C-alpha positions as CSV (number, residue, x, y, z in Angstrom):
1,X,0.0,0.0,0.0
2,X,2.8,2.4,1.0
3,X,4.6,1.6,-2.3
4,X,1.4,2.5,-4.3
5,X,1.1,5.8,-2.5
6,X,4.7,6.7,-3.1
7,X,4.3,5.8,-6.8
8,X,1.2,8.0,-7.1
9,X,2.9,11.0,-5.4
10,X,6.0,10.6,-7.5
11,X,4.0,10.4,-10.7
12,X,1.9,13.5,-9.7
13,X,4.9,15.6,-8.8
14,X,6.7,14.5,-12.0
15,X,3.6,15.3,-14.2
16,X,3.2,18.8,-12.5
17,X,6.9,19.6,-13.0
18,X,6.8,18.5,-16.7
19,X,3.6,20.4,-17.3
20,X,5.0,23.6,-15.7
21,X,8.2,23.4,-17.7
22,X,6.2,22.7,-20.9
23,X,3.9,25.6,-20.1
24,X,6.8,28.0,-19.6
25,X,8.6,26.7,-22.7
26,X,5.6,27.1,-25.0
27,X,4.8,30.6,-23.5
28,X,8.4,31.7,-24.2
29,X,8.4,30.2,-27.7
30,X,5.2,32.1,-28.6
31,X,6.5,35.3,-27.0
32,X,3.9,35.3,-24.2
33,X,4.5,35.7,-20.5
34,X,3.6,32.5,-18.5
35,X,0.7,33.4,-16.3
36,X,-1.2,31.3,-13.7
37,X,-4.0,32.8,-11.5
38,X,-2.5,36.3,-11.6
39,X,1.1,35.2,-11.1
40,X,3.6,35.8,-13.9
41,X,7.0,34.1,-14.4
42,X,9.9,36.1,-15.8
43,X,13.6,35.4,-16.3
44,X,16.0,38.2,-15.4
45,X,18.0,39.2,-18.5
46,X,20.4,41.9,-17.2
47,X,22.5,42.5,-14.1
48,X,20.8,45.8,-13.2
49,X,19.4,44.2,-10.0
50,X,22.6,42.6,-8.7
51,X,23.1,41.6,-5.9
52,X,19.3,41.1,-5.2
53,X,18.6,39.3,-8.6
54,X,21.1,37.8,-10.9
55,X,21.1,37.2,-14.7
56,X,19.2,34.0,-15.4
57,X,17.1,34.1,-12.2
58,X,13.5,33.0,-12.7
59,X,11.2,35.2,-10.7
60,X,7.5,35.1,-9.6
61,X,5.6,38.3,-10.0
62,X,2.0,38.9,-8.8
63,X,-0.6,41.3,-10.2
64,X,-1.4,43.9,-7.6
65,X,-3.5,47.1,-7.3
66,X,-1.8,50.4,-7.9
67,X,-2.1,51.4,-4.2
68,X,-0.4,48.2,-3.1
69,X,2.9,49.2,-4.6
70,X,5.1,51.2,-2.2
71,X,8.6,52.6,-2.0
72,X,11.1,49.8,-1.7
73,X,9.0,47.2,-3.6
74,X,10.4,45.5,-6.6
75,X,8.1,45.6,-9.7
76,X,8.2,44.4,-13.2
77,X,7.0,46.8,-15.9
78,X,6.9,47.2,-19.7
79,X,9.2,49.9,-20.9
80,X,7.8,52.3,-23.5
81,X,10.9,54.2,-24.5
82,X,14.6,54.0,-25.3
83,X,16.4,50.8,-26.3
84,X,14.3,48.7,-23.9
85,X,11.0,49.8,-25.5
86,X,8.6,46.8,-25.5
87,X,10.8,44.9,-23.0
88,X,10.0,44.0,-19.4
89,X,12.2,45.5,-16.7
90,X,12.3,44.5,-13.0
91,X,13.5,47.3,-10.8
92,X,12.9,48.7,-7.3
93,X,10.5,51.5,-6.6
94,X,12.9,54.3,-5.7
95,X,10.5,57.0,-4.4
96,X,7.1,57.2,-2.8
97,X,4.5,56.6,-5.6
98,X,2.5,59.7,-6.7
99,X,-1.2,59.8,-7.7
100,X,-2.2,62.3,-10.2
101,X,-5.7,62.5,-11.8
102,X,-6.5,59.1,-10.4
103,X,-3.4,57.5,-12.0
104,X,-0.4,56.2,-10.0
105,X,3.2,57.0,-11.1
106,X,6.4,55.3,-10.0
107,X,10.1,56.1,-10.3
108,X,12.2,52.9,-10.2
109,X,15.9,52.1,-10.1
110,X,18.1,49.0,-10.3
111,X,19.9,47.8,-7.2
112,X,23.3,47.6,-9.0
113,X,25.9,50.0,-7.6
114,X,25.9,53.3,-9.6
115,X,22.5,52.7,-11.1
116,X,20.5,55.9,-11.9
117,X,16.7,56.3,-11.6
118,X,14.6,55.3,-14.5
119,X,12.0,57.5,-16.2
120,X,8.7,57.8,-14.4
121,X,6.2,55.0,-15.3
122,X,2.5,54.7,-14.9
123,X,0.5,51.9,-13.3
124,X,-0.7,50.9,-16.8
125,X,2.9,49.7,-17.6
126,X,3.2,47.6,-14.4
127,X,3.0,43.8,-14.8
128,X,3.1,43.1,-11.1
129,X,5.1,43.1,-7.9
130,X,8.0,40.7,-7.2
131,X,7.1,37.8,-4.9
132,X,10.2,35.6,-4.9
133,X,12.9,33.9,-6.9
134,X,12.2,30.3,-8.1
135,X,15.7,28.6,-8.0
136,X,14.4,25.1,-8.7
137,X,12.4,26.3,-11.7
138,X,15.5,28.0,-13.1
139,X,17.5,24.7,-12.8
140,X,14.7,22.6,-14.3
141,X,14.1,25.1,-17.1
142,X,17.8,25.4,-18.0
143,X,18.2,21.6,-17.9
144,X,15.2,21.0,-20.2
145,X,16.5,23.5,-22.7
146,X,19.8,21.7,-23.0
147,X,20.2,18.9,-25.6
148,X,20.5,16.3,-22.8
149,X,17.5,17.8,-21.1
150,X,15.3,17.6,-24.2
151,X,16.3,13.9,-24.7
152,X,15.5,13.3,-21.0
153,X,12.2,15.2,-21.4
154,X,11.1,13.1,-24.4
155,X,12.3,9.9,-22.6
156,X,10.2,10.8,-19.5
157,X,7.1,11.3,-21.7
158,X,7.7,7.9,-23.4
159,X,8.2,6.2,-20.0
160,X,5.0,7.6,-18.6
161,X,3.1,6.7,-21.7
162,X,4.5,3.1,-21.7
163,X,3.7,2.8,-18.0
164,X,0.1,3.8,-18.5
165,X,-0.3,1.4,-21.4
166,X,1.1,-1.5,-19.4
167,X,-1.3,-0.6,-16.5
168,X,-4.3,-0.6,-18.8
169,X,-3.3,-3.9,-20.4
170,X,-2.9,-5.5,-16.9
171,X,-6.2,-4.1,-15.8
172,X,-8.0,-5.5,-18.8
173,X,-6.4,-8.9,-18.3
174,X,-7.6,-9.0,-14.7
175,X,-11.1,-8.0,-15.8
176,X,-11.1,-10.8,-18.5
177,X,-10.0,-13.4,-16.0
178,X,-12.8,-12.4,-13.5
179,X,-15.3,-12.5,-16.3
180,X,-14.2,-16.0,-17.3
181,X,-14.5,-17.2,-13.7
182,X,-17.9,-15.7,-13.3
183,X,-19.3,-17.3,-16.5
184,X,-17.5,-20.6,-16.1
185,X,-19.7,-23.8,-16.1
186,X,-20.5,-25.2,-12.7
187,X,-18.3,-28.3,-13.3
188,X,-15.3,-26.3,-14.2
189,X,-13.1,-25.0,-11.5
190,X,-12.2,-21.3,-11.6
191,X,-8.7,-20.4,-12.6
192,X,-6.2,-20.2,-9.8
193,X,-4.7,-16.8,-9.4
194,X,-1.0,-16.6,-10.1
195,X,1.2,-15.9,-7.1
196,X,3.0,-12.6,-7.3
């Protein structure tokens, strides 16, 4: 019984991890940001937030209301100007946010030594507030994007598929044997179950 429970838990965790990696991979390939229930997943592309965030870190960002962003919070936003136009930037809110005509505005800055404040941005540009770094996702994501990782990924899918097929075949055989025993003539003894 304990072995079955461990097998089920292992399979569920494996399937969730594979689904998560596939979800992130497909979203990145299509140019979309992976989003689940208001949470976004981003990968840090520059060293502007060192030492808080490093290049390659995978971070979790949550959609929040404008008034829930305060000085000192780290936010991810879409840049509308300069060489980063159209790109997402993750920086720290550098000053107390201002509300003008019902719209919140923020001044952000990277944590890297010598960084200068960014241009003011509006709440409309904000993707969300930084929640935490996901180190295990980064490792899994990097692994599955490597040649060996892709082979392992395909191998895992094949193994899971074969395992499910074998389980189905064994289940059908057991059902057939029970049916034969149920419909067997009275003078015929039922088949003996094989010892495992």
